[in-house]
N, C-alpha and C positions, 0 to 999 in steps of 0.2 A: 541614616540614610536607606533609602530601598532595595533593595536585594538587585545584584546585576547579573540574569540569568546567563548561565552557559553557552560561550559558541563556540565555532569552530576556530576564529579568530581571537584571542581574546587578549589586550594586552597590562601588565602589570607593573607595579612598579617596587622594585627592593630599596632599602636606605638602611644607614649604619646611622642608629641613632645613641647619644649618650657619651657612650666611647670614645675620647681622642682618636677618631681614625677617621678612615677616606674611601668607601667601596670603589675600586678603582675599575674592577668590571665585576658588572657590565656597566657601558656609560653610555650616554644621551645618541650617540652615531657611533659606538660599535658596541652592540644589543646582544643580548644572549635569546635565541631562539629555539626552544624547545619542542623537539617532533616528536607529540605522545604517541605512543606504541611504537615507535620505530629508533627511539634513542638504545643504546646498549644495555646502559642500566639508568633507572628511574630517577635520574641524583639532577641537582643543579650545582652550575660552579660558579666561583666567584674569587674575584683577587681582591684582600682587603689590605690595605698599608694601615699600621696602628703604631703610637708611642711605645706600648708595651705591648708582653703578650698574650695574645689573643688564644681565648679558653673556647669550648666548643658551648660549655654554658654562658659565657659573655654572649655567644653568637646567638643560642637560644631566645635569651631576654631579649636583645637587646637589635637583632636585625627587624624588621618590617618591611611587610610586603603587600603590598595594599592593590586592590582592583583598579588599571588603568591610570594613565598620567594625567595626575591630578597636583597641579601647582600649592595646595595647601599640604599636601604631603600629611595624608591621615594614616595614623597607625595605631592599633590595637594594642589596648594594656595585656593582651594575655599572652604569652610565649609561642613561639612555633608550635613546639611538641610539646606533650608534658613532661616528657625526660626527656635530655641531649642523646642520652648513649643511644650507639644503633640508628641516631637519625642525624649526628650530625660529623663531620668529620672535619677536623684543623690541621695543617701541617704548614712548616715552615716553606716559604718560597724565595728567602734571603733579603737582600737588603735594597731600598729605593739608591737607584743610580741618577746621577745628574750629569752621564755623559752621554747618554743615547746609546750607549752599547751593551747591556745586560738583557736578555731573554726571560722574562717570569713569563710564567705558565701555571695555569687552573692543572686539574687532576687527567683532563682527557681532550678538555673543548676548547681551551682557547693560551693564545700564547702572543705576546707583545714586547713590542722598545718602546718604555717611556719615552715620551718628548723631553728634551733636559728642562727643560723650561719649567714643565710638571715636577717632573724631582728635585728640582731647584726649591721651588717651592712648599713642597712637603717636606724637605730636608731643612729646611727653615724653620718648622713648626713643629719641628725632631719629632714628625712622624718618619719612621725609617724602617721598621720593619714589615715584611712583605708575608701573610699566609694566603693559603689557598684552601677556599672552604669548597666542601659538601655540603650539601641537605637535601632529604628527602624532594622527590615533587611533590608528597603530600602534602606538603606545607602550601601550596598553590591555591589561593584563595578561589571560588565560584563565586561569593558573593559578599558585598562588602559587610562586616561585621556592624552591630547595634552598636557596640560599645566603643567606636572609632574618637582617635580626638585629633586635632591637628599639631602636626608638629612645628607649622610654621606659626609665625607671629605676623601682628600688623605695625604700619607705621604710615605716618601721613605724608606724603610725597605728590611733586608736581607733574602733572598728567599729561597734558595738555595745553596749546594755546587756542585762543579762539578770538574773534572781531568784534570790539569794543569800542565804539568812539572815534574810529577811523584807526587805528591801532590794535597790535597785538597784546591780548592778558595772559596771563599764567593760571591755572588754576591748578588745585591741590583736591588731593581725595585721598583717602583710605587706601594701601597700599600693602600689597602680601609680600614679606621676606623670611626667605627659608632660613634653616638654623640647624644643618649639618655644617659640618667643618668643610667639607668641598664649597659650601656655598658661600661662604666667611671668607674663602682664599678668592671665590669670581670676585666678588664686592669689592675685596684689595685690590684685583686685579685691575677692576675697574676704573675704581681709583685711582690708580697711577696712570691709565691709559686715557681717562676722557675727564677726570677733573674731579673735585669735591660734589658730593653730594649735595648740597647746600648752596651750588656754584650761582650767584646773581648775574651771571653773561645771561643778559636779554638773547640770543639769537642761539643759543646752547638749545640742544636738543633736548625734547622731553624726559623728566625720567633721566638724564644725566647717564644713557646707554646702560641699564639696569634691568630695563622694563620690554618685552615684546611689544613690537605692533599689532593692533588689530589688523583683522581681513575689512576690507573694504569693495565687494566685489572680486573684481580679479587680480588685487594688486593690495599693498599696504598701505594705510592709511597712516601719513607720517607725520599729522599733527600732533597726534596724541600716542597714548600708550596704553596697553590693557594692565589696569594696576592689579589684575589677577592671574595675571602670568610672567613673574620677574623673570630672568634672566638667570636662571640658576641650574644644578645639578640633576638629571635623572639617570634612573640605572632602569631601561625599561629590558623587559621578560615577555618574549613575544612568543603564545603557546600555541601551538598550531595541530588541531587535531581530525579527524574523520578526514572526508575527502582532502584536506587542505595538507595534510603532515604526507605527503606524497613521498617517492622515493628520492627524487631528484627534483630541487625547488629550482623555479625557473629565476635570472636574473634581470633588471630591469638595470638600466644604466645611463645618469645622465648627468654631462658635462660641459665646465665652461659657462658657466651660469653669467659672470660676469654684473652681478647686481650693483645698479646705478639709479639710486633713486634721484639724482638730478636729471634723468629723462624725464621721470614724472614732471618735473615743473618744464623742463625744456618742451614735453607736449602741449603745455600751455600757449606757448608763443603765438599769435596771429600774427606773424609776419610774412609775407607772401613775397615771393620773388618777383613779380609784378604790383605793385599795391594798386590795381586798377580804381579801388576804392569799395568800397559793401556794396553788397549785389551784384557787382560787375564783372561777368567774366571767373564767376569763382569755378566753375568746372576746368579753367585753363590754369588757374593758377590761385589755388585753395592756400589756407593757412597750413602753415608751414610743419604747426602743433600737430595738426589733423593728420598727417601723413607718416608722422613720425612711428616706429616700430619698437617700445622700450623694452627693454630686457626685463623686467619685472615681471609684466602681466604673458611677455610670451614662454618664462620661466617657468611661471604657473601653471599656462596651458601644458606646458611637454609636462610638469611633474604628475598634473592631472590624469595624462595619459599613460603614462608610465608605471604613476602607484594606482593606479586606479584598474588596468587593466590585468593580462594575467599573471604579471611579472609578481614572487613570491616575497623575492627579497632585492630592495629599490640601492644601488650603489650611488652615490656622489663623487665623482671625478675628478674634483679640484676645481678652482679658479671660481671660487664658488664669489668671489668679488670682485669690482675692475682696481678697484684701490682707498684704502684706506680712508682719507680723508674726502670728507665729498662735501657739495654746495650745498649749504640750508639757510635757506630766506625764509620766518613764519610768515610775513606780509604773504611772499610770493605763494606760497603752501596756501595762504586759507585764502587770498584772493582768487576768484574766476574766471576774470578779465583781464590779464596782464599786460601790457606794452612789450613791444617787443626790447625797448629801452630798459625795463627793470627785468627781462629775463639775461639780458644783456651784464646788467649789475651784479645779479645774480650768481651767474654764471664766471665772474673775471677772476680773470686767475694770472692780471697782472700786476707784479711791485708787491705794493705794500696793501690791495685790496685781499693779496689771499693772506689770512689771517684764521688763526685756530676759530675765530667768530662767523667768518665767512664761509670756513671750509673745514668744518669741526671732522674730528675723527669719529667713525665709530657706524654712523647712521647704516651702512649696507652689509655690516656684519648682525647687524639689530634685524634686517629687512631678513636675510637670509632665512635666522634663526628661527621666525614668525614663520616663514615660508615652509617649514621643515616640520615646526612644531603641528602646525595644521596639516598638514599632509599624512604625517604621521598617525595624528590621532581620528582624520576624518578617516584614513582607508585601513588603518590598524596593521601596516606591513611595516617590518625592519628595515631601518636607512642607516648603512653602513658610509665612511667617510674618509677620503683622504684628501692629502693638502697639495696645492697647485701654486706654481710660480707666483700669480697676480695677489695669493690671500696674504703676501708681505711688502705690495706692493704702497708707499708710503702716500708720495706725492700725486695730486691727481694732473689729468694732461687734457689738455685742451680735444676737441670734438674730429681734428685735422691736424695732429702735432708735425710741427718739424722742426728739423736740425740742419745746421749749417757743421757739415762735419768737417772743413777747411779744407780738402779737397772738391767735393759737389754738395750742394743743401740736396737736401732731400725728405720727405716723405716718412716717419716713423709710425707704425700701427696705421699704415695708410688704411685700412678699410675701414675703418671706426663707421663715417658715413653710411656704408653699403650693410656694414652691421642693422642698421637701424634702418634699413630700404630709404635710404635718402641720398638725394644727389651732393657732390659736392658742395655745390653754391648753394644748395639748401640748409646744410648742416653751419656750414658756416655764418650763411647768415641771420640762421637761427638764436646761434650760440654766441655771435659778434666778436668782437673785432681781440679779442684774446685766444681765439680758435686757433691758432697754430703754436701755443705756445707748451712748453715742454717745460716743468718745474723743476724738473732732476734731467739732465742731458744724456745722464748714459745709463744708471739704473736707479732707482727709488726702492730696489729691492734689499729689504730688513729683515731678517730672520727672525729676530729677536721679536717681530710683530706678530709670528706664531701662536705666541703665547694664548692669545685669545684663543686662537683655535682651540688648544688643547685642554686648556684650562673650562672650556664652555661646554665642547662635543665630543671631544674623548682625551683622555690622557694620553694615548698611546700614536705616537708617527707611523709604526708599523706595527701591524699585526694580522694575526691569521686564526681566523674560526674554524672549526671544523665541524660540519654538521655532518647527519649520518653517514652520508657515500659523497661528499664532497668537500673540498677545500677553498675555502675563500681568503687568499694573501693580498692584502693591504699593505705598498710602500710608499711613504712622503714624498715629497718633490725632495730634500735635501735643503744645506744653508747655505747654496749661492747657486747661480747661474750663470753662462756662459754666452754672452752677447756678440763677441768681437772672435771671427773665426779665419786668420789669414790665410787657413789652408783649406783645398779639397773642394768639394763641389759648392759649398755653401758661406763664402766669405760676404762680409758685410755685415749687415746686420739683419742674421738671418732670426729666424723663430729658435727663442732662448732652449738650451738645454740645459741640464741637469747638471754640473760637472763635479761633485761629489758623489750622486747616486749613480751604479746602487752600490752603497759603502758594504763593507764586509760585513756589520753585524745585518744589513738586510739579506745578503747573500744569503748570509748562514741561518737565517729565520725560514726563509725560501728552501733553502735548501733541505731542514727538515722537513718543510712540507712536500717537496717533489720524495723525499728519501718514501715517504707513505703511501705515496700514488698510487700502488695496487689495489689499497684500503678507499682513499680515497683521490678521486681526480681532481685536481689543482685546475684554481680557477685564479689567474693572476689581476691585479688592480693594480694602475697606476697612474700620474697625470702625464707623465712624461709617454713617450713613444717608443717603440720598437720597430715598426715600419709604420712609415708614413709620404705620401709622395708629395712633391711639391703641387703646387697649385697649376703651374701649368703641365705637368701631366698629365692627357687624358685618361679618363675611368673606361671609356668606352672606346679604344681608338678605332675609326674606321668602322664603328659598329659592332666590332668582335664584343663578346662576352665580357672578356676581363683586359685589363693590361699588365705586362709583366715588366719585374727590377729583378737584376741578379745581387746578389750578397757574398758579401768573401766573408770567411768564417775563422780564418788563422790569428792567432792573438797577436804578430805583429803586424798584421794591417789594423787592426785595431787602434794599434798606437800609434798609428802616425795620425791619430785624428783627421784620415780621408773619410770624411764624411759625405754619402752620395747624396743625388735629390731624390732618394728614398725611404730616407731616414728623418725627415723634418723635426725638428723638437726633443730628441731622445736623449741617452744619457751616455757621461763619459767613463765610470769607471767600473771594472769586472764586466764589459760585453763579453770578451769571450766566452765567459762560461756563461752567461746568460743566452748568447747566442746559440752554442753548444744545446743547451737545454733545449731549445726549442728547435733545433736542426737535430737531437736524438727527440723529439717527441716525448720531453718529459712533462709538456705542460699541457691541459686538456686547451687550455681557453683561454686569451688575454684580452682586457678592457684598457682601453685606453681614450685621453682624447687631446687637448692641446693645440692641437693644429687646425681644429674649424672645420674640419672637411671630413666628412664619413668615409670609410671602406670597411670591406674585408681582407684581409689576406691569408691567402693557404699555400704554403709553402712543396714546391715540389718538392725532388729528389735530387739528395744533396748528390756531387759530382766534384772530389775531390774537396778543397776549400769555397768553391760557391754552391749558392745554393741558390734556385728561382725562388720568388713569390707572385702569385697572381692576385692583382686586387679585383674585387666584385664590387658592383656596386648592392645595396641590401633595401631598397625602396620597391617596397612591393608593387608600384604603381609602373616599372622601369620595365620595358620588356627583354633589357640586355642584365637583369640582376641573376643572383645567386641568393635567395630567401633560404629556399628550403635546402641543403646539405645533402648528395643523394649517398642512402646507405652505400655502397659500390665504390664511391669515391676511392681511391686507395689511400689517399693523401689529404683527406677531411678534418684531420686535426696534428697538430693547431692551428684552432681558429684565432688570429689576429684581430680584433677589431676598435675600430677608430670610430665613435661616437662624433654623430654634429654636436655644434656647441648648442646649448641648451637654452640661451637667454640671446644674442645675438643670432643674425640671420647668417647663417653657415655659406662656405666656398661650395660652389659646383662645378665641375668639369666634367662633363659628357664624353666631349669628343671636339674640342680645342675651339667651343664655342665663347668668344667672349673671351677669350685670352687668359683663360684661367680667373675671368671674375664675374662668374655667372652665380649665383646665390639661390638658398633655398628659403624655406622657413624652417626657422629651429626644429632640434628633434631629439630625441632621445632613442636608445636601441633595446630593442625585446631581447631574449637571450634564452630558448627552451630546447628541454633536454629531453631525453627518449626513459619515459619511463619503466621500458625494461631493459635498453643496452646500456644507459647513462650515456649513451652518446649525443653529443650536440647536434640538433634536427633542425634549425630554426634561427635564424637571425634577421631580425628586421626593423627596420627604421619608423618609429612612432614619430609624426612630426606632429607641429601644434598647427593644426587642419581650422582651428576659429582665428588662425592670424591671416591675414591676407598673402597673398601670392609676393614671392620679388618682382620689384615693380622693371620692366622694362627700360622707363628713363634711366635708371639706377644704373645698372649694367653698360647702358649706352654710354652715359655720363663717363665710366670708368673705364672704358675702351679710349674715349676722345681727349680724356685726361691723365691717364694711370697708361696705358697702355702705348698703341701705336698710331689712336687716333681713328675717327670716325669718317672724317671727307680728306680727300687729297689734297696737300699740300697744307689742312688744317682750316680750309675755308670754304666758303660756297660763293658762288659768283654770280651776279645779274649780267644780262642780257638786254640793249635796247634795240628796237627796231629804228631803223636810218627814219623814216619817216616823219620821226616827233626828234630828228637831233638837234636841228636847229628851232626849236619851237620853244618858246619860254610858256604856252599855256597849252594845256590838254585841244587838241581839236580834232585828235581821233578816236572814233567808235570804239575801236576796236582795239585788246588791250597794247601797252606799249613796252612795260616789265616785261622780262622773265627773269625767273633765279632757277640757275644749276645747282639742286642740293651737294653736288661732287662729292655722293657717297663712295667710298674709296669700294674695291672689286671685294674685299672679304667681307665687307659688311654686306653690298649688295647682293655678289651672287653665291658667295660660300655662306652665308647665313641666311640667305633671303629675305633678305628687311628691305622694308618699303616703308616712303613716307605716307601718311594717310591725311593730313592735316600739315600745311604751315602757315603760321601766322606772325606777322610782324609787331609791334607794339612800342610803342615808344612817347615819351611827356611833350608835349610842344605847347608854349603858350597858357598851360594851363588847363589844356587836356588831352585824354588819350586819344593817341592812335590806334586805331588797331584794323588791320588789314589781313583778311584771309586771301590767300591764295589757292588759284583748284591747278590741277595737275591737269599738261597737255600733253596728251600724247604722243601726234608729229612732233614735235617741237625736243621730248622728254625734260620739260621744264615747266615749273610754278610759275603761271601768268599771274601779275595782279589787276583785277577787273580793273577794266579802263573809268569806270566811275572812281575809282581809287587811286589815280596815278597819283594824282594832287599832294592823297595822303602818304604816299610812299616816297615823293619825290623829298618831301620833308622830313621822313626817317630816314633817308638817307643823307640828307644834308644839317641833321639836327646835331650841330657840332657843339654849341653851347651846352648841352644838358647829355652827360654819359648815361642816359636811360633807353639805351635801344635794346630789345631783347627778341629772341625770335623762338617761340613756341612749336613744338614738333611732335605730333602724335604719330606713332611710329605700329607698325607690324610686322609680320613674317611669313613668309610662304612656307616654311619648316614647321612641318607640324608638332617636332618637339618642341621646339622653342616658342611656337605661338600657344600651345596647351599648357607651357611650364608657367609663362610669365605674365605678369599684368600689363596688358598692354593698354590699359585704359583713362592714363593719366598723362599729361605732357610733360616733355621734358624741355623744362624753361632753361636758358642761360642767356646773359649777356652777351650783347657783341658791338664791334666797330662798323663800318662804314667806308673804306678806305677807296677814294675815287682813282683809275686811272686812265688816263686819256690816252689817246691816237688819234692819229691823222690819215685818212687816206684821199686818193683822186677817183672823183667819181665818174661816168661814161663822157662828161662833158667838160672834163678838166678840172672840174672844181675841186678845192679840198675841203672836206668835211671832218669834221670833228665829231669823234665817238668818245663816247665815256660810261666807264660800265665801273662796278665797285667792288671789291672786296667783302665779302662778309667775315668776319673772324673773330674768335675771344679776343680780350682784352687782356694786357698782363700787368696785374697789381702789385704795390709789395704786401706783405703780411707780417705780423708780429708774430718771432718766432726766436728761437734760442740763438746767441750767435746775429750778423747782420742781416740785415731783412732782402729778401731778394723777392723776386717777381714769379708770382703765378698765373695760370689762364682762369683759374675757376675761382677767384677772389672778388666780392664782392666789392665795392665802393661805398665803404663804411662812413669815411667823410661825407660824404654829398648826403648820403640818408639821414644824417643826422642834422645836415645843416639844411636841409629844404623838405623835409617829411616830417612830422610834428610827433608820427610813431615813436620815431627813432630820435627822438630830440629828448636832450634831460629836460 
């Protein structure tokens, strides 16, 4: 193998060979970071679990370190050193526990709490002894030795689907298999979770969940696996030298990724809200698949910005996936042009259609692993990770799930269409009739599924890594979540809270780091939040630089579950201790996610049991931001940060626009530190600039459907000039019909919204009616061209077919709203036209009959958990299936 030159950033991999043992630390997402020239001592520190006592001679002979993260696991036949004495230190670190309570530590660099599932797996192998090991850093290779041999082996594996004679055929090839005991443990876990490796299920995932997907452009290729990249254990050591070995490392944070590969399938849909026909008005009603902004591609863009920029260390903050089970149909995966009906069938969640064959487990876990491995090796950056609540959600749910909670039917996870940059109607139509279903009405949270995360990514539920002058502490989600709270300001289906975090063992680990803050400043990361304002709370109210909330700190208050609108998605245990740590400024920085809404919180001066907290935006393009924290700011730390969601489009509320339903591009966070003082100086949002802006049509649809409505009384109104009242035909050369859009004062005046174009579309007698109205300023209404009066009359009276639509193209006079959102696409929705008859006497005493129409959105039933309820945003699935071949079986 050709020599690998020494670089300022080098990645090497350690592995434990031969001895029946497992290298616990470093692990794939709890790596070892070594800063050459800045470490107190030139040693590498490890944690190794073994079946029998470990000696330094065994380590010298059997521990192998190779250049790069290579799946073949190359090893050198030579020992690490000519002699172990003076170069290797081995000490007992206790025994493996399976209750998730014991802290195990290396000599000085790392401490962690094993996840119970990993402890159980080790004890089942009789691997119970833990040793802390130090080896001299001179063992780090600078090039690949000539006499390396591979420690992996090859077997024939099924790797991909391919199209042949109108069907999906499976192909096999030689694939790599890891030999470490930890690799065997991973394969046993995947067999238990995903099924046997030789499964004959024709719809199952390629590789049966045992291999990474190859990258294809800016996403993963889910119809094949990479036979050279098995899902196996890695133990990376990142060596930073020269200018990269800075005194204080910058952190990049990306959270709430929600990998969801079925959106790749949904993105193939050629469904259109208005099915004009190929080539007709495609700019007004495009294929929905082309509008969809899928999470996977967004995450790839965000991860590229975070890992490819100024961050020295990348932190993944939980919710790596949406749910464990997900749709997978190889025919849809392979087909370039799928009908809407084929997509509906692939997405189907109803009854017996939802099986292990149609919704297998694990596809998104594999996709996440593939993204991280690609980024880690491409950018040579260490990546640390912790769990979120979604990472053990088992069952899938519709794109707009609904729940009949006995008292009132409600949308749950109502932001999913906006997450994908779609309107409700677009999302439901593309997904199909099961779009409103919840397979698990309460919660499908199953903490047992965390075993995949901890077998593959890191064995540690909680961890503390010590850089030369910084401590990084990560705390996992916990074993349960709180979804319903009858008390306080978060009653009903609030953003889930972790109800057993922060546990006593987690607190003990964090307390150790805090006790050493004089030597190393502490950054804490978790998925659950500490401070996070509900979406309806503006970030810059009245144009101010920040918003302010107030928090109570006494223990009795925290015990009442009186959670406020400033603490969405927080934790429930040991709150008083943690909040007092923050109030006492014992932690420098907190990095969280969960709420899908960015913000930086700075604490004010404590007054008794209350402390104020100011919320700032960290968008460099916002004139009201605070990306740079002034050195003179007296209360500049702790800095409590919530990152945007890194896959879905996050929520954004600058100053009450769109009632909390504004959106932004997905993003992550860059946190920079002063190299002189170690003070936190910069917090910047890094958005996925390659993704399109949030669509204005989507936020207007959310205002109309989920909030207060875009139109007064939820309707538009037609006006008809008297000259044509009794006429059965068009006799006037002037416009006859006018439409009052009837926008609310809030929409029209407060937000400065206006309608640029208004189009009426509908199908009648086999042809499409397309009427474009133009604005008449004196009447303050849109007029129908006289030449299209007959078509508009047909549109109004077309009662036999439910195919009436309005297309609206909007804009805003507000500079921020106009620039932040994409107003190029039309807002398309289905409407009814209800006649209103009035009788008036004219000057001659004649009775004149006037007719006008209310134009409003219909209500339809949508399949939900419990009894069906009418919803204004629901498409007419039955009509489409009966009348349009694209939607028929």
